N, C-alpha and C positions, 0 to 999 in steps of 0.2 A: 092938738092935732094927732090923730091916730095914723099909724103906718101899718099897712098890711105886709106881713112877712110870709112869703110863699113857703109852705111846708114841703121839704124835699130831703131825702136821706143823702143826696149826692151834691147838695148845694156847696159844700166846702171841700170837695175833692181837690187834692193837690198833686203835683207831679214830683216824684223823687227821681232825679237823674242818677246815672251810675256813678259810683265813686271811682277814684283812680284805680285802674287795673280791672274794673268790672265790665269793660266794653270788649268788643271783638275787633281786633286791629290787623293791619298788614294784609288787607283784602285788596287784591289787584283786580278791580272791576273791569268788565267788558266795556268797550267804548260804544257799543251799539245803543242807539236811542230810539224811542218810540212812545206809544201811549201807555205802556205797562208801568207798574209800580216798582219794578226792578228787585223786589224782595217779597218773599212769601214765608209764612210760618205755619207749623202745626204744633201740637203740645210738646213735641220732642226736638224738632229741628227747625232751622230756617235755611232758605235756599237763596243763592245769589249766582248770577252769571259772571264768569271770570274772563280775563283777557287770555288770548292764546288761540292757536290754530284748532279748527274743528268745532268751535262753539262749545267750550267746556262750561259746565256749571257744577256747583257743589252743594251739599247739604251738611250743615254744621250743627252738632249737638249743642244744646244750650249750656251744658256743663263745660264745654271747651272754651272757657273764657281766656282772653289774652290774644297774643299774636298768632295768626295762622302761619303754618310753615310756608317757606318760599315757594314750594311746589306741592300743594295739597292734592290729595286724591280727588278725582273728578269723574263726572259722567261725560263721556267724550264720543258719543255715537253720532252726533250731528256733523255735517260737513261745512257748516257756516254758523254764524252767530245765533245763539239762543235768545229769543226776544221775550218769551214769557214762559212761566211754569205754574203749576198748581198742585198742591197736595190733595190727595183723596181725603174727604172728610170722614171716611169710615175705615181707613187703614193707615196707621201712622207711618208705615214703611212703603208707601206707594206715592209716586209723584209723576206727573206728566209734564212734558216740555214741548214747546213749539219753536221753530227756527226759520231762518231765512232760506233754508234748503227745502221749504214747503212741506216738511214732514212733522208729524206729531208722534212722539215716542213716550212710552210708559215704562218707568224704571222701578225696580225694587231696591230699597235702601237696607243694607245689612244691619242687623241688630248692633246697636252701639255706634252706628255711623260708618262712613266710608273708611276702610283701611287701605284700600288700593283702588286705582282707577277702574271704572267699568265702561266698556265700549259696546256691550250687547244689551239692548233693551228687552224687557219682557214682551212688549207689544210694539209693532211698528205700523203706524196708520198713515197711509198715503192716498190722498185724493185731492188735496188742494193744488191749485195751479200757481198760486203766488205765495209769498212768504207768510208764515203764520204769526200773527201779531198778539193775539189774546187767547187765553184758555180759562175755562171755568167748569169745575166739577158740579154736578147736580147736587142740591142740598138735601134731598131725601131719598133718591133712587140710587141703588148701588151701581157703580161702574158705568154711569152715563156722563159724558164729557162734551162740552160745547167748545168749538174752536173757531176762531175768526181769522180770515186772511186779508191781505192788503187789497184785494179786489172787491171787498164787501161781502164775500161769501161767508155764511155761518153754517158749519156742519155739526151735526149731533152724532156722537159715536157710541156704539156698544163696545166698551173697552174690552170686556172679557171675550166677546166674540170676535174682536178685532175687525169690525166692519162698520160701515157708515149706516146710521139709522135714519137720517133725514137731513135736509138742508134748507136754507133760507137765503134767497138772493134778492131782497127788496132794496138793498143799499147800493147806490151807484158810486158812493164816495167812501173814504176811509172811515171805518167804525172806530170810534174813540173809546167806547166802553160798552160792556155787556154784563148784565147782572140778573141772576135768577130771583124770582120772588120767594117769599118765605116757604111756601109749600112746593115750589118747583113746577107750577102749572104754566107760568108765563115767564118771559124774560124781557127786559127793557134794554134798549140801545140808545146811545148818543152817537152822532155822526158829524162829519165835517160839513155836511149840508145843513146843519143847525136844526135838524128834525129829531124830535124825541119820539121814539116808537115803542109800543108794547106789543109783543108777538106771542102767538100760541107756542108753548114750549115743545109740543110734539110734532106739529106740522110746519111751524115757521110762518104761518099765515099772519098777516098784519091785522091786529085788533084795533089799536088806537094809535093816533099820531098827532103831534102838535108841531107845526112849523114855527121856526124862529123861537124855540123854547128859550134860548138865550141869543141876544142879537149880536154879540161879539163874535169875532171870527176865531178866537183861540179855543183851546181844547175844553170840552165839557164832559162831565162825569155824572153818574147817577147811582142811587142806592134805594132799595125798598125799605120802608120804615116798619120792619117786622111784619106782624100779621095784620096791621092796619091796611085799609084800602088807600094807601098814600105812598107817593113816590117823591123822592127828593133829588134835585139836580143842582149841580154847581157849574158855573160858567162865567161869562164876561158880558158886560154891557157894551153898547156902541162906543162908550168913552173908555173902554178897557178897565172898568172897575170889576173886581171879582164880586160875585153875588151867588146867593142860593135861592132856590124856589121850591116850594112844596106843591104837589099836584094831587088832586082827587082822582083816583083811578076810574071813577064812574064817569068822569067828564074831564078831558084835558083842554077844554076850550079856554079856561081861565085858571090861573094859578091861585091857590088859596093863601099863599104867603110868599112875599118877596123880601129879601133882606140883602142890602148891599154891604159888603164886608170891608174891602179896602182897595187900594190902587195898585197893589203889587202885581208883578208880571207873570209869576209862575202859576201853572195849573194847580187846582186844588184836588186833593185826594180825600174823598169822604169815606168815613167808616161809621157804621151804626151798630150799637150794641142793643139788641132787642130785649135783653134781660134787664138792663138799667134804664133804657130809653135815652141813652147818652149818644150824642153825635160828635165825632171828632173830625176836624178839618185840618189837614196838614198840607202845606204848600210845597210844590217842587221849587227848589231854588231859594227858599227861605227857611229859617230854622224854627219858626213858630208853629204851635199847634193850639188851635182854639177848640173849646168844647162847650156844648150846649145840651140842655135837656129838652126833649121833644114831647109834646103833649098832643092830645087828639082834638083840642078845641083852641080857639083863638086865645092868645096870640101865637100858639103852636110852637114857638121857639123861645126858650129862655137862656140867655148867655150865662155861663157859669164862671169861666176864667180862661186864661190864656197862658200857655207855657212859652217863654221867650228864650231864644238862643241865637247867638251870632254865627253858629256853625250851620251853613246851608244844608238842606236835605235834598238828596237825589231821589229817594223813595221812602215809603213807609208801609207798614202792615200791622195788623192786630194779631196778637197771639190768642188762639182759642181759649175759652174759659177753663178748659180742663188742664191747661198749662200754667195757670196762675197760682200764686201763693195766697189762698183765701184766708189763712190764719193771720196774715199781715193786713187784712182788709184791702188787698190789692184787687180792685174791681176791673182794671184793664191794664194791658201792657202794650205799648207801641214800640216796635223796632224801627229806629230811625237810621236809614242808610246814608252815610256821607260818602265822600269821594274815596275813602280807604278804610272805613270802619263801620261798625254797627253799634248803635247806642240803645240799650234797653231802657225805656222810660216807663216807670211804674206810676199808675194813677191810683191813689190811695185815699180812702175815707179816713179822716182823722179820728179814729177810735182806739181804745185800748185793744190790742191784738192778743194773739195766743190761743184763741178759741173761735169756733165757727159761729158766725152771726147770720142766721138764715134770713133775716129781713134785708140784708145787703145782697144775698146770693140766692135768688129764686132758682127753681129747676132750670137747667141749661142743656144745650145740645149734648146728646149722649155719645156721639161718635159712632152711631149704629144706624143702618138704613131703615127707613120705614117700609120700603117695598123693593122688590127686585126690578131690574131694568125691564124684563118682559111685562111684569105687572104694570109698571108705570106707563109703558108704551100702549098697553091695552086699555088705559084710562083710569088706573088706580089713583085716587086723590087722598093723600094722607099728610098730616102735619108731621114735623120732625119729632123724633123720639127725644124726650128730655130725661134728665137724671139729676139727682141731688149732687151738689158739689161738696157736701159735708165729707171730709176725709174719713171719719169714722164709719160712715155708711158705705162709702166707696170701697174702702179697704177691707171692711169686715163682711161684705156680702150681705149677710143678715145679722141684725143686732137687735136683741130684745123682741124677736118676733116680727120686726119690721122688714119689709123688702128694701131693695136698694133705691127706692125713690123714683122708679121709672115712671114717666108720664108719656101719653101719646096713644096712637092707634096701633094695635098689633103687639106681638111679643118682641122685646128687645133682643131676645136670644134666638129669634128665628133666623132662617137662612137669608142671606143677602142676595141670593140668586147667582152666586158664583164664587170661586175660590179667591179671585183677586181682591174682591171687596169684603170678604168675610173677616171679621175681627171679633171672635167670640171672647167674652171676658175670661174664660178659663178653658182648660182642656188641652194645654200644651200646643196651641196653634190649630187644633181641630175644631170644626163646627159642631153644634149640637146634633145636626143631622148625621154627621160622620160618626160621632160617639154613639148615637142610637143604633146605627148599622152595626158597629163593632159589638155592641151589647147584644143585639139580636143574633149575630153569628155565634157569640159565646154561649148564649142560652140554648141555641139549637144544638151546639156541640155537647153541652151538659146533658140535654134531654136524650141525645143519641147514646151517650156513654151509660146513662142510667138504664136505658132499655136493654143494652147489652149485658149489664150486670144482672139485671132481673132475669133475663133469658138464661144466664149461667147459674141461676139459683142463688145469687149473692144479694145480701141486703144493701140498700143505699142509705147511708146515714145522712 
């Protein structure tokens, strides 16, 4: 009898939990509850909301392993509980927060992390009439932010301009999740009314909808499956079994895949890695993380393995690829938030490490915008900029005549359309546009001095 073995580089991925002393502890979490994941990360920091007056939250550098101080420095500008926050994908020192006080605030993180508490945000966005429950930065356009409030209103913000750019009010009940697609042209929402919706990213107009996407009444979440025309949702059956469904975005009338998972009670948090096509499902209230490989044809979902833990999870997030240790063959890192700690869980391909293996790490998100906010609102449609994860290429700039491995539309060093979202790879914090202006001024000054020397009868060497 012959047995078919599916070829996959990630078939044997395993989880390496933190050793003693490698977690982050003594975290006094906020008691506010909601649809958020309670923790977010970028390549340098992770953020959590803390208990205390004024809705404090903090950003912790990854190197600050161990117990937090009893009174850590915080962002403290809100007047009530912070419910969600999101890091800018294009600036490692920029984070937005939304709170029960109905405001959205954008903060600058000092280099090296918070050394003292900060009460004054960079930008204060006020237009919601109910508490702000969810925040999502745009994946390709600089300084575009979506915020969701408890009344179902979704607002789009021009963060740099500090003004509202659009709104969507098709939801009459609580929005449970909102996710941008791969290019940022549309966003999908799940709602307490059990309707799955796909909306135009610029206008908020309803494009597609599917009623009773999941028949259960508990929380439902969604995630786009990379650049495929596919959307994945997780929710509950009428019998309260947890399940996932995959939908074809050309037609939401019938799901292309349904998979019942288990009978646990906690909502599932889905995370999709478009580089490896791996899907991670973490449950609120349980300690397990299942992971699957997603393909474009039936059966669409291949189970890989499951990480089991008796420590329940309050929330989880993925660390962006730029923050991973690729020389250890670490293909993903999940930060698992418990009641008082954060556990980093490394997902590793069992290979000999110590050198970069490009078949495991295709070009990934570069952390640079594809277009500015005005360009995007004017209709620009560009894929995310990608870069090589090879440390030698990233740190060396150019090596052996090769460029840094950028992929995508437009120059990765071009202007992001504003100072808040600009993160040039070099230049001491200045953009290439600013550097060019300085160079033009210097050349004009040199030309003026040369003309004066020539007029005085002196040679210019």
